[in-house]
C-alpha positions in Angstrom: 1.7 24.0 0.1 1.0 23.6 -3.6 2.5 20.1 -4.0 1.5 16.8 -2.5 4.0 15.4 0.0 4.6 12.2 -2.0 8.0 11.1 -0.9 8.3 8.5 -3.7 7.5 10.9 -6.5 9.9 13.6 -5.2 12.6 11.0 -4.9 12.1 9.7 -8.4 12.2 13.3 -9.8 15.2 14.2 -7.7 17.2 11.2 -9.0 16.0 11.9 -12.6 17.1 15.5 -12.6 20.3 14.6 -10.9 21.1 12.3 -13.7 20.4 15.1 -16.3 23.1 17.3 -14.8 25.7 14.7 -14.3 28.7 14.7 -16.7 29.7 16.9 -19.6 27.1 16.2 -22.2 24.4 18.1 -24.1 20.8 17.7 -23.0 18.6 15.8 -25.5 15.1 16.6 -24.2 13.5 14.6 -26.9 15.3 11.5 -25.9 14.8 12.1 -22.2 11.1 12.7 -22.5 10.7 9.6 -24.7 12.6 7.4 -22.3 11.1 8.6 -19.1 7.6 9.5 -20.1 5.9 6.9 -18.0 8.2 7.2 -15.1 7.9 11.0 -14.8 4.9 12.6 -16.4 2.3 9.9 -16.3 3.0 9.3 -12.6 3.3 13.0 -11.8 0.0 13.9 -13.3 -1.6 12.2 -10.3 0.1 14.5 -7.8 -2.1 17.0 -6.0 -0.3 20.1 -7.0 -3.2 22.4 -6.0 -3.1 21.2 -2.4 -5.1 23.3 0.1 -4.4 26.5 -1.9 -6.3 27.7 -4.9 -5.0 29.9 -7.7 -6.5 32.9 -6.0 -5.0 32.1 -2.6 -1.9 33.5 -1.0 0.0 30.2 -1.0 3.4 29.9 -2.7 5.6 27.1 -3.7 7.7 25.5 -1.0 11.3 26.6 -0.8 14.3 24.4 -1.2 14.6 21.1 -3.2 10.8 20.8 -3.9 10.7 24.2 -5.4 13.7 23.6 -7.6 12.2 20.4 -8.8 9.0 22.2 -9.7 10.9 24.8 -11.6 12.8 22.1 -13.5 9.6 20.3 -14.4 8.0 23.5 -15.6 11.0 24.3 -17.8 10.8 20.8 -19.3 7.1 21.3 -20.1 7.9 24.4 -22.0 10.8 22.8 -23.9 8.6 19.9 -24.6 6.4 22.1 -26.7 9.3 22.9 -29.0 10.1 19.2 -29.7 9.1 17.5 -32.9 5.9 15.6 -33.2 5.4 11.9 -33.1 3.5 9.1 -31.4 5.3 9.3 -28.1 4.8 13.1 -28.2 1.0 12.7 -28.5 1.0 10.1 -25.7 2.4 12.4 -23.1 1.3 15.7 -24.5 -1.8 16.0 -22.3 -0.2 15.2 -18.9 2.8 17.4 -19.8 0.4 20.3 -20.6 -1.6 19.7 -17.5 1.5 19.6 -15.4 2.8 22.9 -16.7 -0.6 24.6 -16.3 -1.0 23.4 -12.7 2.4 24.6 -11.7 1.9 28.0 -13.3 -1.5 28.5 -11.8 -0.6 27.5 -8.3 3.0 28.6 -8.1 2.9 32.2 -9.0 6.6 33.0 -8.9 8.9 35.2 -11.1 11.4 32.3 -11.4 8.9 30.1 -13.3 10.1 30.8 -16.7 11.6 28.8 -19.6 14.7 26.9 -18.4 17.8 26.7 -20.5 19.9 23.6 -21.0 23.0 23.6 -18.7 25.7 21.1 -18.2 26.4 20.1 -14.6 29.7 19.9 -12.8 31.6 16.7 -12.8 31.3 15.2 -9.3 34.5 14.6 -7.4 35.8 11.1 -7.2 33.9 10.0 -10.3 36.5 7.6 -11.4 36.5 6.0 -8.0 32.8 5.2 -8.3 32.9 3.6 -11.8 33.5 0.0 -10.6 30.7 0.4 -8.0 28.3 1.7 -10.6 29.2 -1.1 -12.9 28.4 -3.6 -10.1 25.1 -1.9 -9.5 24.0 -2.1 -13.1 25.0 -5.8 -13.2 22.9 -6.4 -10.1 20.0 -4.8 -11.8 20.4 -7.0 -14.9 16.6 -7.6 -15.0 16.0 -3.9 -15.3 17.3 -1.6 -18.0 19.3 0.6 -15.6 21.2 3.6 -16.7 24.5 4.0 -14.9 23.7 7.6 -13.8 20.3 6.5 -12.5 21.9 3.6 -10.6 24.3 6.1 -9.0 21.4 8.3 -7.9 19.5 5.3 -6.6 22.5 4.2 -4.5 23.2 7.6 -3.1 19.6 8.7 -2.5 18.0 5.4 -1.7 17.6 3.8 1.7 19.4 0.7 2.9 18.2 -2.2 5.1 21.2 -3.9 6.8 19.9 -7.3 8.0 22.6 -9.3 9.8 22.5 -12.9 10.8 19.6 -14.0 8.6 19.9 -17.8 8.3 20.6 -19.2 4.9 17.5 -20.5 3.1 15.1 -18.0 4.8 12.5 -16.8 2.5 12.7 -13.0 2.6 11.0 -10.3 0.5 10.3 -6.7 0.2 7.0 -5.4 -1.2 6.0 -7.6 -4.2 9.0 -9.9 -4.5 10.7 -12.5 -2.3 14.0 -14.5 -2.5 15.7 -17.4 -0.8 18.5 -15.9 1.4 22.0 -17.0 0.4 25.2 -17.3 2.6 26.4 -13.8 1.6 23.2 -11.9 2.2 23.5 -8.8 4.4 20.5 -6.7 3.4 18.8 -4.7 0.7 20.1 -1.5 -1.0 18.8 1.2 -3.3 15.3 1.2 -1.7 13.1 4.1 -2.8 12.0 6.2 0.1 8.5 5.7 1.3 6.3 2.9 2.6 7.5 -0.7 2.2 6.5 -4.1 3.5 9.3 -6.4 4.7 8.3 -10.0 5.0 10.1 -13.3 5.9 9.6 -16.9 6.8 12.1 -18.6 9.0 13.6 -22.0 7.9 14.1 -25.2 9.9 17.8 -25.2 10.8 18.0 -29.0 10.6 16.0 -29.9 7.5 16.4 -26.6 5.7 13.1 -27.3 4.0 10.3 -26.7 6.4 9.3 -23.0 6.5 7.7 -21.1 9.4 4.6 -18.9 9.0 5.2 -15.6 7.2 5.8 -12.6 9.3 6.0 -9.0 8.1 6.0 -5.3 9.0 5.5 -2.0 7.3 8.5 0.3 7.3 8.6 4.0 6.3 12.1 4.8 5.0 13.6 8.2 4.5 16.1 9.1 1.7 19.6 7.8 2.5 18.4 6.2 5.7 20.2 3.1 7.0 18.0 0.8 9.1 19.8 -1.9 11.0 18.4 -5.3 12.3 19.8 -8.5 13.7 18.2 -11.9 13.4 16.9 -13.2 16.8 17.5 -17.0 16.7 15.3 -17.6 19.7 12.3 -15.7 18.5 13.0 -16.4 14.8 12.3 -12.7 14.0 14.1 -9.5 13.1 15.2 -7.3 15.9 15.4 -3.7 14.9 16.5 -2.4 18.3 20.0 -1.8 16.9 18.6 1.0 14.8 18.1 3.0 18.0 21.9 2.8 18.7 23.3 5.8 16.9 26.9 4.7 17.3 26.3 1.3 15.8 24.3 2.8 12.9 27.0 5.4 12.2 29.6 2.6 12.1 27.5 0.7 9.6 27.0 3.8 7.4 30.8 4.4 7.4 31.3 0.9 6.1 28.4 0.8 3.7 30.6 0.6 0.6 32.4 -2.5 2.0 28.9 -4.0 2.6 27.7 -3.2 -1.0 28.7 -6.6 -2.5 26.6 -8.4 0.1 23.5 -6.2 -0.4 20.7 -7.2 -2.8 19.2 -4.4 -5.0 15.6 -3.4 -4.5 13.4 -5.1 -7.2 12.6 -2.0 -9.3 10.8 -4.2 -11.8 7.9 -4.5 -9.3 8.0 -0.9 -8.0 5.2 0.3 -10.3 2.9 -2.4 -9.1 3.7 -1.8 -5.5 3.0 1.9 -5.8 -0.3 1.2 -7.5 -1.4 -1.0 -4.6 -0.3 1.4 -1.8 -0.7 4.9 -3.2 -3.5 5.7 -0.7 -1.7 4.1 2.3 0.2 6.7 4.4 2.7 6.1 7.2 0.1 7.4 9.7 -2.6 4.9 8.5 -0.2 2.0 8.4 1.1 2.7 11.9 -2.4 3.0 13.3 -3.5 -0.4 11.8 -0.3 -2.4 12.4 -0.3 -4.5 15.6 1.3 -3.0 18.7 3.9 -5.7 18.5 4.9 -4.3 15.1 4.6 -7.7 13.4 1.9 -9.1 11.1 1.8 -12.9 11.3 0.1 -15.2 8.9 -1.1 -17.3 11.9 -2.6 -15.8 15.0 -0.3 -15.9 18.1 -2.7 -17.4 20.6 -2.6 -18.3 24.3 -5.0 -20.1 26.7 -7.6 -17.9 28.4 -6.9 -19.8 31.7 -3.6 -21.3 32.8 -4.6 -24.9 33.8 -1.2 -26.5 34.2 -2.1 -28.9 37.0 -5.1 -31.1 37.8 -6.0 -29.0 40.8 -6.3 -26.0 38.6 -9.0 -27.8 36.6 -10.8 -28.8 39.7 -10.9 -25.3 41.0 -12.8 -24.3 37.8 -15.1 -27.3 38.1 -13.6 -28.9 35.0 -13.1 -32.7 34.6 -9.7 -34.2 35.2 -7.6 -34.9 32.1 -6.7 -38.4 33.3 -10.3 -39.6 33.1 -11.8 -41.1 29.9 -14.0 -38.9 27.8 -17.6 -40.2 27.4 -18.4 -38.2 24.3 -17.0 -36.1 21.5 -18.6 -33.0 23.1 -16.9 -33.7 26.4 -13.6 -34.0 24.7 -14.0 -30.7 22.9 -14.9 -29.0 26.2 -11.7 -30.3 27.8 -9.6 -28.4 25.2 -8.3 -25.1 26.4 -10.1 -22.0 25.3 -7.6 -19.8 23.3 -7.4 -16.1 22.8 -5.1 -13.9 20.7 -2.0 -12.7 22.5 -2.5 -9.1 23.5 -0.6 -6.7 21.2 -0.6 -9.0 18.2 -4.1 -8.1 16.8 -4.5 -6.1 13.6 -6.2 -2.8 14.6 -8.7 -2.5 11.9 -11.7 -0.1 12.1 -14.7 -1.6 13.8 -17.6 -2.2 11.4 -20.7 -2.3 13.5 -23.1 -5.2 13.2 -26.0 -2.9 14.0 -26.3 -0.7 10.9 -29.0 1.6 12.3 -29.2 4.1 15.2 -30.7 3.4 18.5 -34.4 4.0 18.7 -35.0 3.5 14.9 -38.4 2.5 13.8 -39.0 -0.7 11.8 -39.2 1.3 8.6 -35.9 3.1 9.4 -34.2 -0.2 10.3 -35.1 -1.6 6.9 -33.9 1.6 5.2 -30.6 1.6 7.0 -30.1 -2.1 6.3 -30.4 -1.4 2.5 -28.4 1.8 2.4 -25.4 1.4 4.7 -24.4 5.1 4.6 -25.2 5.6 8.2 -22.8 2.8 9.3 -20.1 4.2 6.9 -20.5 7.7 8.3 -20.1 6.4 11.8 -16.9 4.6 10.9 -15.5 7.7 9.2 -16.4 9.9 12.1 -14.8 7.6 14.6 -11.6 6.9 12.8 -11.1 9.2 9.8 -13.0 12.4 10.5 -10.2 14.7 9.4 -9.2 12.6 6.3 -12.1 10.4 5.1 -10.1 9.2 2.1 -7.8 7.4 4.5 -10.4 4.6 4.5 -9.0 3.7 1.1 -5.6 3.4 2.7 -7.1 0.9 5.2 -8.7 -1.0 2.3 -5.2 -1.2 0.7 -3.6 -2.2 4.0 -6.0 -5.1 4.5 -5.4 -6.2 0.9 -1.6 -6.2 1.3 -1.9 -8.1 4.6 -3.9 -10.8 2.7 -2.1 -10.8 -0.6 1.5 -10.6 0.6 1.2 -11.2 4.4 -1.0 -14.3 3.9 -3.3 -13.2 6.7 -6.9 -14.5 6.4 -8.1 -11.7 8.8 -6.9 -9.2 6.2 -9.0 -10.8 3.5 -12.2 -10.9 5.7 -11.8 -7.3 6.7 -11.2 -6.3 3.1 -14.5 -8.0 2.1 -16.5 -6.4 4.9 -15.1 -2.9 4.2 -15.7 -3.3 0.5 -19.3 -4.4 1.1 -19.9 -1.4 3.3 -18.6 1.0 0.7 -20.5 -0.5 -2.2 -23.9 -0.5 -0.4 -23.8 3.1 0.8 -26.1 4.8 -1.6 -26.4 8.2 0.1 -22.7 8.4 0.7 -22.0 7.7 -3.0 -23.9 10.8 -3.9 -22.2 12.9 -1.2 -18.6 11.6 -1.3 -17.6 11.9 -5.0 -13.8 11.8 -4.4 -14.0 8.8 -2.1 -15.8 6.7 -4.7 -13.6 7.8 -7.6 -10.6 6.7 -5.5 -12.4 3.4 -4.7 -12.7 2.6 -8.4 -8.9 3.3 -8.9 -8.0 1.2 -5.9 -10.1 -1.8 -7.0 -8.8 -1.5 -10.6 -5.3 -2.3 -9.4 -6.3 -4.8 -6.7 -8.4 -7.0 -8.9 -5.6 -7.4 -11.4 -3.7 -9.4 -8.8 -6.2 -12.1 -8.0 -7.6 -14.9 -10.2 -11.2 -14.2 -11.3 -12.6 -17.4 -9.7 -10.9 -16.7 -6.3 -14.0 -15.1 -4.8 -16.4 -18.0 -5.7 -17.9 -19.6 -2.7 -17.1 -23.3 -2.7 -20.5 -24.3 -1.3 -22.9 -21.9 -2.9 -20.9 -21.2 -6.1 -21.8 -17.5 -5.6 -19.1 -14.9 -6.4 -18.9 -12.5 -3.6 -17.2 -9.8 -5.7 -19.6 -9.8 -8.6 -22.6 -9.6 -6.4 -21.1 -6.8 -4.4 -19.9 -4.8 -7.4 -23.3 -5.4 -9.2 -25.0 -3.5 -6.4 -22.3 -0.8 -6.6 -22.8 -0.3 -10.4 -26.5 -0.1 -9.9 -26.2 2.6 -7.3 -23.6 4.4 -9.4 -26.2 5.0 -12.1 -28.6 6.6 -9.7 -30.0 10.1 -10.3 -28.0 11.9 -7.6 -24.6 10.5 -8.6 -22.0 12.8 -10.0 -21.7 12.5 -13.8 -17.9 11.9 -13.7 -18.4 9.1 -11.2 -21.2 7.6 -13.2 -19.0 7.6 -16.3 -16.0 6.2 -14.5 -18.1 3.4 -13.0 -19.4 2.5 -16.4 -15.9 2.2 -17.8 -14.8 0.1 -14.8 -17.8 -2.2 -15.3 -16.9 -2.6 -19.0 -13.3 -3.4 -18.1 -14.3 -6.1 -15.6 -16.8 -7.6 -18.0 -14.2 -7.8 -20.8 -11.3 -9.0 -18.7 -13.0 -11.5 -16.3 -16.2 -12.2 -18.3 -18.2 -11.3 -15.2 -21.9 -10.8 -15.9 -23.3 -7.8 -14.0 -26.7 -7.8 -15.8 -28.3 -10.6 -13.9 -31.0 -9.5 -11.5 -29.3 -9.1 -8.1 -30.5 -10.8 -5.0 -30.9 -7.3 -3.5 -34.2 -7.1 -5.3 -35.5 -9.7 -3.0 -37.1 -8.6 0.3 -34.5 -7.6 2.9 -34.9 -9.6 6.2 -33.6 -7.7 9.2 -33.6 -8.5 12.9 -35.5 -6.1 15.0 -34.1 -5.1 18.4 -35.8 -6.4 21.5 -39.0 -4.4 22.4 -39.6 -3.3 18.8 -42.5 -4.7 16.9 -44.1 -4.1 13.5 -47.4 -2.9 15.1 
């Protein structure tokens, strides 16, 4: 195919062009391009239109809706050239030109020609929908929502019907959360793609105490209706009803009646959410999410041994609980040893503690401990051999688990994975696209955290500045691609200006590296 399968971008463009053809009115391309320049062209310039095919290949544009969208975009790029000049025209001129060129080079088709401005047919039942559209625009008061766009979002967007959620529950989707009211029945107008639903149960008696945050990643299709009931016993969402086709069909049939009880998706945070998850695919999220399907802020633990009765402790040569402890150590030993409940663990990639191959000499051990490319290559081969760039999706997954899911394990894995990537000198020379993507991912992630967050309370060392300092030094190496070197320099300047971080101090990496030699290996 010659277009990336980005469900979100296709959805936005579909809604956009649907709004152009609705109603009896003339097309004002100058106004349209001015209003939607960021939403359409600046986002679409990141699409991989070339895909696996080159301009010399035999590939052709996909048929159906995607092909019609590409034709429409190409027609708009041609009409754009005929518009008057101005500041906004200069701002989007380059991405528009690039978009038209990519489509023309990779979609060799006779129908790719200048489009004419046509008025669309008036949809049936338009008058019946007016009140509903007015309600939608009122719900989206925080966002400048065009009625035609609201109509498209309602008809093309997905819907989460969440029944029985207790009043006062903290519930959110992606980057925003709310306190559930008595009329809440779910969320509407959700753009298709990957989303993170999270919630914290509330104490039914006090109404103040909140439980730990739980969440799950969902991949929603256009016009999909996902149904869940609140499980009072487990204090969790039960999505098993979504497997009942009859019940889902009944909910779909009554969706218009449910509309007043559905909260609109927070489109004011959509751009930020997309920037934090643009590398995270459904496949990667599913492989990293716990088998239980839930990500919990606190580990769900259970005792390694069930020692309910005194005789159970005696069988394991443990002291009785009804005897007095003689020391603090004895008291600690009497506490049950806990383990995480099977199926609730986050399934992150394993980062080996041993960064060098078996049989390495002392000199090689030192080399592999300074340049972590060997360990990075092993991780990619074991988990992402077909798609190495998916490791950036894992980095985003861990960050979302920490930032929104409140899981400390996500933060720790994010740090370890980032340190591995930033200290892989050989890989930086060989994997240009991976490190260009890493800079883009970090650019958006670091904008969400206070600059002093990474400072160690005890040592006062900033983990992030020391890690990135090593990265910037390696990025200026002789074998690094010129584009990557330039991009790293701009990123360094951006961080220095925004956070006032000093990357010019001599790093600790210049000190001798102390490594542990395996048993049987000596320096002789």
